[in-house]
C-alpha positions in Angstrom: 112.9 87.7 107.5 114.8 88.6 104.5 115.0 92.0 102.9 116.2 93.6 99.9 116.4 97.2 98.9 117.3 98.8 95.6 116.9 102.3 94.0 117.5 103.2 90.2 117.7 106.6 88.8 115.6 105.3 85.8 115.7 106.7 82.0 114.0 110.3 82.6 116.1 112.4 85.1 119.6 113.2 86.0 119.1 112.9 89.4 117.5 110.0 91.5 114.9 111.5 93.7 113.8 108.3 95.5 114.9 107.5 98.9 114.4 104.5 101.2 114.6 103.4 104.8 115.4 99.9 106.1 115.4 99.8 110.2 115.3 96.2 111.3 115.0 95.4 114.8 118.4 94.3 116.3 116.8 92.0 118.8 113.8 89.9 119.8 112.4 92.5 122.4 112.9 95.3 120.1 110.9 93.7 117.4 108.3 92.9 119.7 108.1 96.4 121.0 108.5 98.5 118.0 108.8 96.1 114.9 110.8 96.5 111.6 110.3 99.9 109.7 110.8 100.1 106.0 109.9 103.1 104.0 109.8 104.5 100.5 109.8 108.2 99.5 109.4 109.8 96.1 110.6 113.2 95.8 109.4 116.1 93.9 110.6 119.6 93.0 113.0 121.4 90.8 117.0 121.6 91.4 117.7 119.2 94.3 114.4 119.8 96.3 112.9 116.2 95.4 116.1 114.4 96.4 116.3 116.5 99.8 112.6 116.0 100.5 112.6 112.3 100.2 115.7 112.1 102.3 114.4 114.0 105.1 111.2 112.0 104.9 112.6 108.4 105.3 115.3 109.9 108.0 113.0 111.8 109.9 109.7 109.3 110.0 112.6 106.4 110.9 114.1 108.5 113.5 110.7 109.7 115.2 109.0 106.6 115.1 111.4 105.0 117.4 111.8 108.4 119.5 108.2 108.0 120.5 108.6 105.1 122.7 106.1 106.0 124.9 103.4 105.9 122.5 101.8 102.7 120.8 103.4 101.8 117.3 100.3 103.3 115.5 100.4 106.4 117.1 104.1 106.9 117.1 103.8 106.0 113.4 101.3 108.9 112.8 103.4 111.6 114.9 106.4 110.6 113.0 104.9 111.3 109.7 103.1 114.4 110.9 106.2 115.7 112.4 108.5 115.0 109.6 105.9 116.5 107.1 106.3 119.8 109.4 110.0 120.0 109.2 110.2 119.2 105.4 107.6 122.3 105.1 110.1 124.4 107.3 112.9 123.5 105.3 111.3 124.3 101.9 109.9 127.7 103.3 113.3 128.5 104.4 115.3 128.5 101.2 113.7 129.7 98.1 115.4 126.8 96.0 113.5 124.4 97.8 110.1 126.2 98.3 107.1 123.7 97.7 109.3 120.6 97.6 107.7 117.6 98.5 107.6 113.9 98.5 105.4 110.8 98.9 105.8 108.5 101.7 104.9 104.8 102.2 106.0 103.3 105.5 105.4 99.8 106.7 106.2 98.6 110.3 105.9 94.7 110.6 105.1 93.8 114.4 104.2 90.6 116.2 100.5 91.7 116.0 100.4 92.4 112.3 101.6 95.0 109.4 100.8 98.7 110.0 100.9 100.9 106.8 101.1 104.7 106.8 100.6 106.4 103.3 100.8 109.9 102.0 100.8 110.1 98.2 101.1 107.6 95.3 103.9 105.1 96.0 102.5 101.9 97.2 102.8 99.0 99.6 101.6 95.4 98.1 101.4 92.4 99.8 102.1 89.1 98.1 100.5 85.7 99.6 100.6 82.6 97.4 99.7 83.3 93.9 97.8 86.9 95.0 99.1 90.4 95.2 97.1 92.9 97.1 97.7 96.7 97.1 97.4 97.6 100.7 97.6 101.5 100.1 95.4 103.8 98.4 96.8 106.3 96.0 96.3 109.9 96.8 96.2 110.8 93.2 93.8 112.8 90.9 92.9 109.4 89.0 92.1 107.5 92.1 89.8 110.2 93.7 87.8 110.8 90.6 87.6 106.9 90.4 86.3 106.5 94.0 83.8 109.6 93.4 82.3 107.4 90.2 83.4 110.4 87.9 85.5 108.2 85.7 85.4 104.4 84.8 88.6 102.1 84.9 89.1 102.0 81.3 87.2 105.1 79.8 88.6 108.0 77.7 88.0 110.2 80.5 90.6 108.2 82.6 93.0 108.3 79.9 92.9 112.1 79.6 93.6 112.7 83.5 97.1 113.4 84.1 98.2 110.2 86.1 101.1 112.1 87.8 98.8 114.7 89.6 99.0 113.6 93.4 96.6 115.3 95.8 98.8 114.9 98.8 102.4 114.9 99.7 104.9 115.4 102.7 106.5 119.0 102.4 104.0 121.5 100.4 101.7 122.3 103.1 102.3 122.9 107.1 99.8 119.9 107.9 98.8 116.7 105.9 96.3 113.9 106.0 98.0 110.6 106.4 96.2 107.2 105.9 97.0 104.9 108.6 96.0 101.2 108.1 96.2 98.0 109.9 97.3 95.7 111.5 97.0 93.4 108.8 97.5 89.9 109.7 101.0 88.6 108.9 101.4 85.0 107.7 104.5 82.8 107.1 105.6 83.3 103.4 104.1 86.7 103.1 106.2 89.1 100.9 105.8 92.7 100.9 107.0 95.4 97.9 107.0 99.1 99.1 107.9 101.1 95.5 107.4 104.5 93.8 105.5 105.0 90.9 108.5 104.6 88.9 108.2 100.8 89.2 104.4 100.4 89.1 104.3 102.9 86.0 
């Protein structure tokens, strides 16, 4: 497996609110049991709140996923996301500068039985196979939810008037969060996965 990670502040902000984690299994047995974990988080909030939220997200999920070694990988991943959300929420409530801070979170675990995906927000995970690119995650955004309800079309005037940056789920602002957990998706030799924030997809 080859892995590349990069982050860029972009041209609109003075600080980088994105964080990522790359936790590769050190041995074959560790990979067979827990796999490789990769995650991207895109923070939101004034001052340094978004930066802190995204860092707490990637560090927290990576640590807790491996801490729950007695759980199956899907259950460990779900619990890791839920407990990390609670921690970000507590930190936000404890300091007025960080109140309501939040972050997206897209986590990918590559295991022998396939790829697991945990999703909160509008960062994304794609799989590239051959000449086809497929989005494995669903955006938790106002635009996507209105589309799924059939209230707006893909390219209508109403779709263009809905703010694309309004997300409906994130880690941190609420004590509890719904997490999408998908997979395992079958893995084939030559697959490429891309985990990215909306700074890239936008």
